[in-house]
VMD Tcl script that draws the C-alpha trace (Angstrom):
set ca {
  {12.34 -11.75 -57.31}
  {13.60 -8.33 -59.33}
  {12.18 -4.74 -58.70}
  {10.31 -4.30 -61.81}
  {8.48 -8.38 -61.55}
  {7.82 -7.28 -57.96}
  {6.29 -3.98 -58.90}
  {4.03 -5.22 -61.67}
  {2.74 -7.71 -59.42}
  {1.83 -4.87 -57.30}
  {0.47 -2.92 -59.94}
  {-1.93 -6.05 -61.02}
  {-3.37 -6.60 -57.84}
  {-4.65 -3.28 -58.04}
  {-5.90 -3.84 -61.26}
  {-7.86 -6.54 -59.65}
  {-9.05 -4.36 -56.96}
  {-10.60 -2.04 -59.76}
  {-12.54 -4.94 -61.65}
  {-13.82 -6.51 -58.20}
  {-14.91 -2.25 -57.61}
  {-16.45 -2.03 -61.16}
  {-18.40 -5.26 -59.84}
  {-19.74 -4.15 -57.00}
  {-20.79 -0.70 -58.96}
  {-22.88 -2.90 -61.53}
  {-24.37 -5.06 -58.64}
  {-25.26 -1.99 -56.76}
  {-26.76 0.12 -59.72}
  {-28.74 -3.17 -60.33}
  {-29.81 -3.23 -57.36}
  {-30.79 0.30 -57.05}
  {-33.32 0.31 -60.12}
  {-34.68 -2.98 -58.46}
  {-35.15 -1.47 -55.19}
  {-37.16 1.46 -57.39}
  {-39.43 -0.68 -59.77}
  {-40.23 -2.85 -56.67}
  {-40.39 -0.20 -54.03}
  {-38.48 -2.63 -51.95}
  {-37.28 -0.17 -49.01}
  {-35.34 -2.98 -47.41}
  {-33.36 -3.29 -50.58}
  {-32.74 0.35 -50.74}
  {-31.54 0.42 -47.18}
  {-29.12 -2.23 -48.68}
  {-28.22 -0.26 -51.31}
  {-27.34 2.78 -49.33}
  {-25.50 0.94 -46.63}
  {-23.24 -0.70 -49.74}
  {-22.65 2.39 -51.49}
  {-20.18 3.00 -48.26}
  {-18.21 -0.14 -49.13}
  {-17.56 1.43 -52.65}
  {-16.39 4.61 -51.26}
  {-14.02 2.67 -48.95}
  {-12.75 0.56 -51.44}
  {-11.60 3.92 -53.82}
  {-9.61 5.03 -51.06}
  {-8.07 2.05 -50.36}
  {-6.56 1.79 -54.12}
  {-6.10 4.96 -54.39}
  {-3.83 4.78 -50.88}
  {-2.25 1.76 -52.86}
  {-1.24 3.27 -56.03}
  {0.21 6.33 -53.90}
  {2.54 3.87 -52.19}
  {3.37 2.36 -55.13}
  {4.50 5.43 -56.74}
  {6.01 6.35 -53.64}
  {8.34 3.25 -53.62}
  {8.86 1.97 -57.31}
  {9.33 5.26 -59.06}
  {7.58 3.85 -61.86}
  {8.40 5.15 -65.29}
  {6.35 7.03 -67.85}
  {4.04 4.06 -69.29}
  {3.73 2.91 -65.49}
  {2.94 6.04 -64.04}
  {0.27 6.59 -66.95}
  {-1.64 3.55 -65.73}
  {-1.29 4.09 -62.39}
  {-2.93 7.38 -62.77}
  {-5.68 6.25 -64.85}
  {-6.50 3.86 -61.92}
  {-7.09 6.82 -59.55}
  {-9.11 8.26 -62.39}
  {-11.02 5.51 -63.22}
  {-12.05 4.85 -59.28}
  {-13.25 8.22 -58.85}
  {-15.54 7.52 -61.77}
  {-16.60 4.33 -60.49}
  {-17.70 5.49 -57.18}
  {-19.56 8.39 -58.67}
  {-21.29 5.59 -60.48}
  {-22.59 4.07 -56.78}
  {-23.47 7.09 -55.94}
  {-26.28 7.04 -58.96}
  {-27.23 3.61 -57.43}
  {-27.98 5.18 -54.02}
  {-30.22 8.18 -55.81}
  {-32.31 5.37 -57.44}
  {-32.50 3.75 -53.91}
  {-33.39 6.50 -52.26}
  {-36.35 6.76 -54.20}
  {-37.91 3.57 -53.58}
  {-40.96 3.56 -52.56}
  {-41.73 7.60 -53.08}
  {-42.24 7.32 -56.67}
  {-45.88 6.80 -57.99}
  {-46.65 3.71 -59.78}
  {-48.27 5.44 -62.69}
  {-44.92 7.38 -63.09}
  {-42.85 4.07 -62.56}
  {-44.99 2.54 -65.54}
  {-44.43 5.15 -67.70}
  {-40.46 5.37 -67.20}
  {-39.46 2.24 -66.11}
  {-38.61 0.88 -69.07}
  {-36.76 3.48 -70.00}
  {-34.70 3.01 -66.64}
  {-34.36 -0.46 -67.12}
  {-32.68 -0.31 -70.53}
  {-30.31 2.30 -69.80}
  {-29.54 0.66 -66.68}
  {-28.23 -2.51 -68.02}
  {-27.33 -1.13 -71.15}
  {-25.15 1.25 -68.71}
  {-23.77 -1.76 -66.61}
  {-22.54 -3.46 -69.64}
  {-20.54 -0.20 -71.07}
  {-18.28 -0.31 -67.49}
  {-18.07 -3.87 -67.60}
  {-16.19 -3.86 -71.00}
  {-14.73 -0.45 -70.58}
  {-12.76 -2.15 -67.44}
  {-11.84 -4.92 -69.74}
  {-10.52 -2.87 -72.31}
  {-8.63 -0.98 -69.14}
  {-7.11 -4.25 -68.45}
  {-6.04 -5.18 -71.98}
  {-5.12 -1.40 -72.49}
  {-7.10 -1.94 -75.52}
  {-7.59 1.93 -76.87}
  {-9.73 1.06 -79.75}
  {-12.11 -0.73 -77.69}
  {-12.47 2.25 -75.43}
  {-13.23 4.29 -78.32}
  {-15.85 2.25 -79.27}
  {-17.54 1.72 -76.19}
  {-17.74 5.38 -75.16}
  {-19.20 5.79 -78.71}
  {-21.99 3.60 -77.23}
  {-23.11 6.63 -74.79}
  {-25.07 8.12 -78.11}
  {-27.96 5.27 -77.10}
  {-28.39 6.38 -73.35}
  {-28.25 9.92 -74.47}
  {-31.30 8.78 -76.96}
  {-33.03 7.26 -74.03}
  {-32.78 9.79 -72.38}
  {-34.36 12.24 -74.42}
  {-36.94 9.73 -75.29}
  {-38.13 9.76 -71.86}
  {-37.51 13.40 -70.84}
  {-39.77 14.61 -73.95}
  {-42.48 12.19 -72.92}
  {-42.77 13.29 -69.11}
  {-42.59 16.50 -70.09}
  {-45.34 16.20 -72.83}
  {-47.60 14.66 -69.97}
  {-46.62 17.00 -67.56}
  {-47.53 19.90 -70.10}
  {-51.01 18.14 -70.86}
  {-51.78 17.63 -67.71}
  {-50.05 19.34 -65.15}
  {-51.46 17.96 -62.11}
  {-49.59 14.89 -62.42}
  {-46.40 16.90 -62.24}
  {-45.56 16.20 -58.94}
  {-45.68 12.65 -59.26}
  {-43.36 12.50 -62.73}
  {-40.59 15.66 -61.74}
  {-38.71 12.90 -59.65}
  {-38.05 10.77 -62.76}
  {-37.01 13.40 -64.37}
  {-33.89 13.56 -61.80}
  {-33.39 9.87 -62.17}
  {-33.83 9.96 -65.96}
  {-30.71 12.36 -65.40}
  {-28.80 10.45 -62.98}
  {-28.71 7.13 -65.53}
  {-27.96 9.03 -68.60}
  {-24.85 10.57 -66.45}
  {-24.09 6.40 -66.46}
  {-22.87 6.79 -70.31}
  {-20.32 9.69 -69.39}
  {-18.81 8.56 -66.35}
  {-18.01 5.05 -68.97}
  {-16.82 7.69 -71.39}
  {-14.51 9.30 -69.15}
  {-13.02 5.95 -68.10}
  {-12.37 5.19 -71.74}
  {-10.64 9.01 -72.16}
  {-8.48 7.43 -69.20}
  {-7.46 4.29 -71.35}
  {-6.97 6.08 -74.55}
  {-4.36 7.97 -72.45}
  {-2.81 5.85 -70.40}
  {-2.31 3.63 -73.61}
  {-1.46 6.81 -76.26}
  {-0.18 9.44 -73.65}
  {-2.76 11.81 -75.78}
  {-5.54 13.21 -73.75}
  {-8.76 13.10 -76.31}
  {-12.51 13.98 -75.98}
  {-14.82 11.31 -77.22}
  {-18.25 11.31 -78.53}
  {-19.06 14.62 -76.69}
  {-18.59 17.64 -74.75}
  {-19.61 17.26 -70.90}
  {-20.59 19.32 -68.09}
}
mol new
graphics top color blue
foreach p $ca { graphics top sphere $p radius 0.5 }
foreach p [lrange $ca 0 end-1] q [lrange $ca 1 end] { graphics top cylinder $p $q radius 0.2 }
display resetview
């Protein structure tokens, strides 16, 4: 086996671990949402515990990337791919944190509030998870055009976020005594809005890896 064949085999193994991490993250987001909507504190505990597994995998992948750079001295294109992996797993780890935020509120949000916000939160989570899945597929294929299209879908999540935000604020203004029950949902709404931003960041990394150009997709992020 020549040196470059060995390098690409190791790099491909790292890519597959990124896919696994992505699957873990979307699964955790789904379970985090479920624990919130059903006030399932047992599932909530599981989500919080499993977030550590995602953190551990991030560190493992980063260590393997560092070792690969040290051992194989990758050329420019290869180095961009490795650096892109490091950036992607950082975004995935943060997505895992969003799942944990959902889980931590299980059993602590009013049923009245969830009746209002639940459909929005579920839509944002499911749509965002599909974006994560496709973004990682576009990375494996190094398809920058697809990555740009995926990033543009963040507008859908943004619109859902603003719709729910406006609705909650309107209720709080009309009935201030409901604020205590509804304010936590404003924060959860924000966490889920960030899913689209995280995926946009991933897509920007994919475009860089493919084209060697830094781009800002969709909109400025805080």
